[in-house]
N, C-alpha and C positions, 0 to 999 in steps of 0.2 A: 273899353272895359265896362262890364255891367256893374251896377252898384251892388254892394254887399247885401245879403238878405238880412232880415231882422234877427234870425237865429244866429247868424254869424256875428252880428254886432253885439248881441247879448253875450255870446261866449267870450268875445274880446273884452267886454266890460267886466265880466266875471273874473277873467284871468288878471286883468289889471288890478282889480280890487284885491284879489288873492295875493298878488305880489306886494302890495302896500301893507297888507296885514302881516305877511311873513317878514318883510323888512323891519316892521315895527318890533316884532318879537326879537329879531336878531340884534338890532341896534340898542334897544332899551336894555336887553340882557347884557350887552357888552359895555355900554357907557352909562347907563342909568337914565332916568326920565328927564331930568333937567338938562343934561348934556346932549340930549337928542332933539333935534329940531325937525319940523315938518319938511323942510328942504332936504335935510339929511335922509329922511325916509324916502322921499320922492327920488332922490339920486340913487339910493341903494336899490329901489324897485325898478329903476329905469323908466320912471314916469314923469310927466310934466307936473310941476308944482301945483298947478290949478286943479289937477285931478284929485289931489288929497282933499281939498275943500269941497269938491263936487260930491265925493262919496261920504265924507265925514264932517260933521259940523265943528270939530275941534280935536286937539291932540288927546285930551282925556277920553273922548268918545272913541277915537281910533285905538288907543291903547287897550281899553276894555274889550272892544270888539276883537282885537288881535289875541288877547289872552283867552277870551271865551272860545275863539276858534281853536287855539292850541289845546285847550282843555277838552273840547268835545272830540277833536281828532284823536287825542291821546286816549280818551275814554273808549271811543269806538274801536280803536285798534286793540285795546286790551280785551274788550268783550268778544271780539271776533277772531282773536289769535288762535292758532292751532295748539292743542287739539280743540276743535269747536265743541261746545257743550251747551246743553239746556238746563244744567243743574243750577238751580236758583242760588244757593249759598255760594257756589264757586263764582258765579257771575257777580254777586254783590261784593265778594272778596276782591275780585279783579278791579271792580269799580273803585273801591276804597283805595287799593294800592296804587291805581293809576293817578288818582288825584293827589294822594300824599306824596307820591314820587315826584310830582312836579315841583314841590317845595325844595327837594334836594337837587333836582336837575336844573332848575331855573330860579335860584333864590332871589336874585336882584329883581327879576321880572315879577315874580309872584309877590314879593314884599311891596313893590311899587303898586301892583294891582290892588292888594288888600288896603293899602293906604288910601288909594283913590276911592274905593268903595266906602270907606269910613268918612269921607268928606261929605259936604252938604248935598251934592247932587246924587250920591249913592249909586245904585245900580243903573247902568245904561241899558235900556231896552233896545236890542238889536237882533238881527237874524241869528248871529252866532250864539247869543245868550239863549235864545229860544231853542236852538238846536241842542245846546248843552242840557237845557231843562228836559227836552224830549228824551235824550239818550239816558240821562240819569234816572228819570222817572220810569223808563222802560226796565232798567236794571232792578229797581225797587219792585215793580210789578212782577217781573219774572222770578224774583226772590220769593214771591208768594204773599205779598202784603195784601191784607183785606181792604185797605184804604190807601192806595198808592198816592193819591193827591196830597193827603196829609203827611204820609210817611216820607214822601219825596222832599217836602219842604223841611221836615225835621232832619233828614239825612244831609241835605244841602247845608243847613245851619251847622250841623256837627262837623262836617268836612271843612267848612270855612273856619270854624274855631280851631280845628286841629292844625290846619295849614298855618294859621296865625301863630299858634303856640310853637310850631317848629321854627318860625322865622322871627320870633320876638327878639329884638336886639338886646344882647347882654344876658338874656335868661331863656334861651331856647330849650324846649323839652325834647327828649330823645324820640326819634322816629318810632323805634320799637315799642316804647311805652305807650305812645299815643295810638299806635296801631292796635296794641293789645286791648286798650280801653274800648275802641270801636268794635273790635271783633267780639269782645265779651258782650257788649251791648246787644249785638245782633245774633249772638249764639253761633259764631263762625269758628270753625277749627283753625288753629294757627297755621296749619300746613296748607290751607287753601290760598289761592291767589299767588302772590310772589313774596314769600317770607323773606325778611332781610337776611342777606347772606352771612353777615357777621353774627347773627343770632341763631343760625341753623334752624332746626325745626322746633325749638323750645322757646315759648314766650317768656318775657321777663317776669320775675316774681311780682 
């Protein structure tokens, strides 16, 4: 049997890494961060325990990479869904709704992620984080920003603050209210994107 080519090996490594990231999203969402071990993640992914350490220097790094992957995949799917469009305001509305929706769909995971970012090590620089930045910056640029580099950073900060406000234990703010604030800031019609079903087509007062 001939040895595998470099391209085949790279694809196998990519798939193995992807399985670890998805297993992290699933398990932390189900059990929480503290109750999820690296061994649990390796078992769920069907990988050897040593592969986790090979790809990621620690559990916190793995978690942030996994969440950033979830975020950029969700964001990309929202921007590219049918009907396809090049309308800048619609694309920005879809981007905002995609990120805010993660707080409702994955509250345990996103709360854990936000808590990790606020710790001393802060943001983990990884390929998933860079891809998230690229996709979000593209949405800002297609919206028509004259300075997408600056405006992307501001939007990222606003989205992080809004997600945090939705997940604040004991005093969460309503999704519709937070969405309305962001839409007003960017001059977006409430009907763009994916308006909350329970609010219909009317923004909160």
